[in-house]
C-alpha positions as CSV (number, residue, x, y, z in Angstrom):
1,M,-12.1,-45.9,2.2
2,T,-8.1,-45.0,2.5
3,A,-6.4,-47.3,5.1
4,R,-5.9,-44.6,7.2
5,L,-10.2,-43.9,7.5
6,E,-10.8,-47.6,7.8
7,L,-8.3,-47.6,11.1
8,A,-9.5,-44.4,12.5
9,A,-13.1,-46.0,11.7
10,G,-12.5,-49.4,13.5
11,R,-10.8,-47.6,16.3
12,V,-14.1,-45.1,16.7
13,L,-16.5,-48.5,16.8
14,L,-14.5,-50.7,19.1
15,A,-13.7,-47.6,21.4
16,G,-18.0,-47.2,21.1
17,L,-18.4,-50.5,22.8
18,F,-16.1,-49.7,25.9
19,L,-17.7,-46.5,26.3
20,A,-21.0,-47.8,26.4
21,G,-20.0,-50.2,28.5
22,A,-18.4,-47.7,30.9
23,V,-21.6,-45.5,31.2
24,Q,-23.9,-48.7,31.5
25,K,-21.7,-49.1,34.5
26,V,-21.8,-45.6,36.1
27,M,-25.7,-45.7,35.1
28,Q,-26.9,-49.1,35.9
29,P,-23.7,-50.7,38.4
30,D,-25.9,-53.0,40.4
31,T,-26.2,-54.9,37.1
32,A,-22.2,-55.6,36.8
33,S,-21.8,-55.7,40.6
34,A,-24.6,-58.4,40.5
35,L,-22.7,-60.6,38.2
36,L,-19.0,-60.2,40.2
37,A,-21.0,-61.0,43.0
38,G,-22.4,-64.2,41.6
39,F,-18.7,-65.4,40.6
40,G,-17.7,-64.6,44.2
41,L,-15.9,-61.5,43.6
42,P,-15.8,-58.2,45.3
43,E,-19.1,-55.8,44.2
44,W,-17.0,-52.7,43.9
45,L,-14.6,-54.2,41.2
46,V,-17.3,-52.7,38.8
47,W,-15.4,-49.1,39.9
48,P,-11.8,-49.9,38.5
49,A,-13.4,-51.6,35.5
50,M,-15.6,-48.9,34.7
51,L,-12.3,-46.7,34.6
52,F,-10.7,-48.9,32.4
53,N,-13.1,-49.2,30.0
54,A,-13.5,-45.2,29.6
55,G,-9.5,-45.1,29.7
56,A,-9.1,-47.5,27.3
57,A,-12.2,-46.1,24.8
58,F,-10.2,-42.9,25.0
59,L,-7.1,-43.9,24.2
60,L,-8.5,-46.0,21.0
61,I,-10.3,-43.1,20.0
62,A,-6.8,-40.8,20.3
63,N,-4.8,-43.0,18.5
64,M,-2.9,-43.7,21.4
65,C,-0.9,-46.5,23.1
66,L,-2.9,-48.8,20.4
67,R,-0.5,-52.1,20.7
68,P,-0.8,-51.9,25.0
69,V,-4.5,-50.8,24.8
70,S,-5.4,-53.3,22.5
71,R,-3.9,-56.2,23.6
72,A,-5.2,-55.1,27.5
73,L,-8.7,-55.1,26.0
74,A,-8.3,-58.2,24.1
75,F,-7.5,-59.9,27.4
76,Y,-10.0,-58.2,29.2
77,C,-12.7,-59.7,26.5
78,L,-11.5,-63.0,26.7
79,V,-11.6,-63.0,31.0
80,T,-15.3,-61.4,30.8
81,S,-16.5,-63.8,28.2
82,A,-16.1,-66.4,31.2
83,F,-18.8,-64.9,33.1
84,H,-21.0,-65.8,30.0
85,F,-20.3,-69.0,29.8
86,V,-24.3,-70.1,30.3
87,P,-24.7,-73.1,28.5
88,S,-28.5,-73.0,28.8
89,D,-28.5,-69.4,27.9
90,P,-28.4,-68.9,24.4
91,W,-28.2,-64.8,24.6
92,Q,-25.0,-65.6,27.0
93,M,-23.6,-67.9,25.0
94,S,-23.6,-65.0,22.3
95,I,-22.4,-62.3,24.3
96,M,-19.6,-65.0,25.1
97,V,-18.6,-65.8,21.6
98,K,-18.9,-61.6,20.9
99,N,-15.9,-61.0,23.9
100,W,-14.1,-63.7,21.6
101,A,-14.7,-62.1,18.4
102,L,-13.7,-58.7,19.9
103,A,-10.3,-59.8,21.3
104,G,-9.5,-61.2,18.0
105,G,-10.4,-57.9,16.5
106,L,-8.5,-56.2,18.9
107,L,-5.4,-58.4,18.6
108,V,-5.5,-57.6,14.6
109,L,-5.8,-53.9,15.5
110,S,-2.4,-54.1,18.0
111,A,-0.6,-56.1,15.1
112,S,-1.4,-53.2,12.8
113,T,0.6,-50.7,14.9
114,M,4.5,-50.4,15.2
115,D,6.6,-48.4,17.8
116,R,7.5,-44.8,17.1
117,G,7.3,-43.3,20.4
118,R,3.7,-43.1,20.5
119,E,2.3,-46.2,18.8
120,E,1.4,-45.1,15.3
121,T,-0.8,-47.2,13.1
122,R,0.9,-48.8,10.0
123,L,-0.5,-48.4,7.0
124,A,2.2,-50.1,4.6
125,P,4.4,-53.2,5.1
126,K,7.9,-52.8,6.8
127,R,10.5,-52.9,3.8
């Protein structure tokens, strides 16, 4: 695979996860709402989270604003990992660690971009 194709495939795969999260919030908002309520947060926050997931996924696929979007998604993953810190539940703990890994991958994606009006993917080191 060429670097350009690998980066495009990586962006689409990452976007797929966030797009699936947006669809899940639309189809089953009660699940995410209950999670938010359990932490004392307003249940209506599920809707801005859904919009953020969908919008960020679109921007990843479109190769637009990669640095700020990747950073915002990494932060989102780190913050939402707190919801899954349930030491007595191995499944929740694995989701928490998955969120950390996603944050790491998103930060790598952010680092692989450079500013040129619309952020583009850097394919070769700067000289």
